[in-house]
C-alpha positions, -999 to +999 in steps of 0.1 A: +070+090-594+064+125-607+090+152-598+061+175-588+063+177-550+086+146-550+091+146-512+054+149-505+046+121-530+071+099-512+056+109-478+021+097-490+034+066-509+010+036-506+022+002-516-001-028-525+005-058-503-022-081-518-058-091-509-070-055-506-042-047-481-017-018-484+012-003-465+025+032-459+049+049-436+036+080-417+065+105-417+076+124-386+082+157-405+044+157-411+035+154-374+023+174-345+044+173-314+079+165-303+096+132-293+084+115-261+120+112-250+130+149-252+117+184-245+110+208-272+142+229-275+150+266-270+123+287-253+100+257-248+122+239-223+104+255-194+072+238-204+073+201-194+037+195-206+051+197-241+068+163-239+043+144-261+042+117-287+047+125-323+013+123-338+009+125-376-011+156-387-047+146-395-047+164-429-015+146-439-030+113-428-060+121-449-038+128-479-023+093-474-058+078-475-066+099-506-037+082-522-048+049-509-081+052-529-062+060-561-038+031-556-066+007-548-086+014-579-055+013-601-043-020-585-076-038-578-099-025-605-076-013-633-103-018-660-133-005-640-132+030-656-117+044-688-100+072-668-085+070-633-111+074-606-103+099-579-119+107-545-148+132-545-158+126-509-140+114-478-158+107-445-133+097-418-133+089-381-100+093-362-106+066-335-072+066-319-041+087-323-018+075-350+020+074-346+048+081-370+060+049-386+046+019-406+009+016-411-013-011-427-044-002-446-073-025-455-100-017-481-134-032-486-154-025-518-188-014-506-202-003-540-187-004-575-209+017-597-208+032-632-204+068-620-194+065-583-178+038-562-174+037-525-148+019-504-146+013-466-110+019-454-092+011-422-057+023-411-041+001-386-010+004-364+003-014-333-018-009-302-001+014-276-014-009-248-007-041-266+022-035-291+020-070-304-015-064-316-028-041-343-058-018-338-078+005-361-066+041-358-087+057-386-117+043-404-142+057-429-156+058-464-142+072-496-163+078-527-145+080-560-156+090-595-137+091-628-136+126-644-153+116-676-183+104-656-187+138-639-215+150-662-244+172-653-254+208-648-230+234-636-245+266-622-233+296-601-250+301-568-235+335-562-219+324-530-188+344-518-170+344-485-188+367-459-175+389-446-154+397-476-117+391-471-094+421-469-084+436-503-050+438-518-032+465-538-042+453-573-070+465-595-104+462-579-088+452-546-071+420-560-041+407-542-008+413-559+006+378-554+040+388-569+044+414-542+031+391-515+057+365-525+087+388-530+080+414-502+060+393-478+031+418-478+004+433-499-022+457-484-031+442-451-019+407-461+014+397-445+035+366-443+027+348-410+049+326-389+028+297-374+028+298-336+049+272-318+066+257-349+086+232-328+053+218-315+033+219-347+059+206-371+035+199-400+029+236-403+065+240-417+054+224-449+036+255-462+038+293-462+009+312-448-003+348-455-031+365-437-045+399-425-030+395-390-024+367-365-053+345-355-064+363-323-060+397-342-083+385-370-108+372-345-109+404-325-115+424-356-144+403-369-158+394-334-159+358-344-137+327-347-131+331-384-097+331-402-086+340-437-054+327-452-036+323-485-011+295-487+018+282-508+029+246-505+065+240-494+069+203-488+103+198-471+111+234-480+107+230-518+102+265-531+087+250-563+060+232-544+025+233-559-009+224-546-023+193-562-055+173-555-036+149-532-023+179-511-058+194-506-067+172-476-035+184-459-044+221-466-080+216-453-066+206-419-039+232-418-049+263-400-023+273-374-038+308-372-071+294-361-053+272-336-036+304-323-071+317-317-080+285-300-049+288-278-061+322-267-096+311-260-085+279-242-059+297-221-083+325-211-111+300-203-087+280-181-074+311-164-109+322-156-117+288-140-086+293-119-097+327-108-070+346-127-076+379-145-063+365-178-039+342-195-003+349-202+016+341-233+032+312-215-002+296-209-006+290-246+003+257-264-008+237-234-036+223-256-039+197-283-067+197-309-073+162-321-097+156-350-126+133-342-143+132-376-133+148-409-155+152-440-141+164-473-161+173-504-138+177-534-155+202-557-130+209-585-099+192-598-067+213-598-045+213-630-022+184-632+008+208-629-007+222-596-013+257-585+009+281-564-018+298-543-049+287-526-072+306-502-089+291-471-117+305-449-119+287-416-149+292-393-157+279-359-192+285-346-193+269-311-167+258-286-185+239-258-174+213-233-140+209-250-156+201-284-153+223-315-167+225-350-146+236-380-159+246-414-132+251-441-137+264-476-108+263-501-108+286-532-084+292-561-073+326-574-103+327-596-127+324-567-137+289-576-145+265-547-119+237-548-130+218-517-152+220-486-146+204-452-163+200-419-147+187-387-155+177-352-125+183-329-116+183-293-097+208-272-077+188-246-048+194-224-015+184-241-008+164-210-033+139-223-006+125-245+013+117-213-016+096-200-035+124-181-072+120-192-086+152-176-101+174-203-100+212-202-136+224-202-143+256-220 
C-alpha cells in the first residue's frame, strides 16, 4: 500500500473474496452521527434528538466504491487493458442507510469494451430489521476507462464559476495559499470550523477555507451557493493530499452548505410553528441523506496528489424536504477536476430513531 494518505487507503481498502465478490469495512471515523448508545458530549447533551446511528458519510462510501472498481478490474480482468482502468463516471443510488462495519460488495460486468467498460455494483450489509439477512444498501453503475484510451478533442468552453469567487491578496487577485495555510486567512478567505463537528465526524478529515460561514455566504449572494478551498487531512495527517480516490469524498463534503441548510430548515420549521425565527439551538436537528449521487471525473490528478482543491456548491430548489446539489471541483489552475449532481433529503434527525415524520420545507 502506498504511504500517500495511508490511513485513507486503509479506510477504503477492498479485498477480493472470489466470484466477483469483495469485502470492505466502513470506518466509524468517516461517519455522520454519534453512537446510538450515547449522547453527543459537551454542549450537545441537551439535545436528545442527536442520539442517532453512526452512518458512513456518502462521499466516503463512494470512495470505497471507486476503489472497488479499480480492484475489480485488476483482479477479474488484469489483461483487459494495457494500463489500469479507472472510473470516469459513477451513478449511485443510496437505497438504505449504511452502517459502520463490514460490508460485502458484488459486481456484475455489464459491458466490457475497448474504450469504456461498465459494471453494476451492489453494497450489502445486514438488514436492520432482519440482522441475519443481508440487504442492498447502495447500488449503481460505474464506468471505467484506461488513460491511454482517453483520446479525442480537448477544447476550452470558457466556463468559469459565476459569480466569481472572492479574490485573494496575490497578483491579479490570486489566493496566497502559503498565507492561507500559515495564517489561516488571505483576503476574505479564512479557515472555517465545520458546524457541529461531534455530529458530522467525517468533516474532521479535511481543512476548509471560505469567504465566511455558510449562512453568511448565502446572505451575501442571495442564493444557496457556497465557495470553499480544501486540504485533505485523513486522520489528522498534515501531509495529506487529494488523489483521484479521495475526490468522491470531497464532492460530498460541504459542511458550510449544510450550515445554510440548517438555517433554512430551522427557520422553515419555526415558521410552521408560529415562531418569529429559529434559535441557534434549533439547528442540527436535521439529517441530509443522499438519495442519488452522480459523479463525472473530468481530469486525473497527479499520482502524488495535490494540496488544494476548490469546490463550488449550488442548491437551486428545496421543496417538500427534497434538495438538489450541484458540485464543481477545480484545481489551482482553474481546471475542472470533477462534476457532481445529487438528490438529497432534509429530514428530522429523529428519523434515525425510528420517527418517520419528515420536516416539510
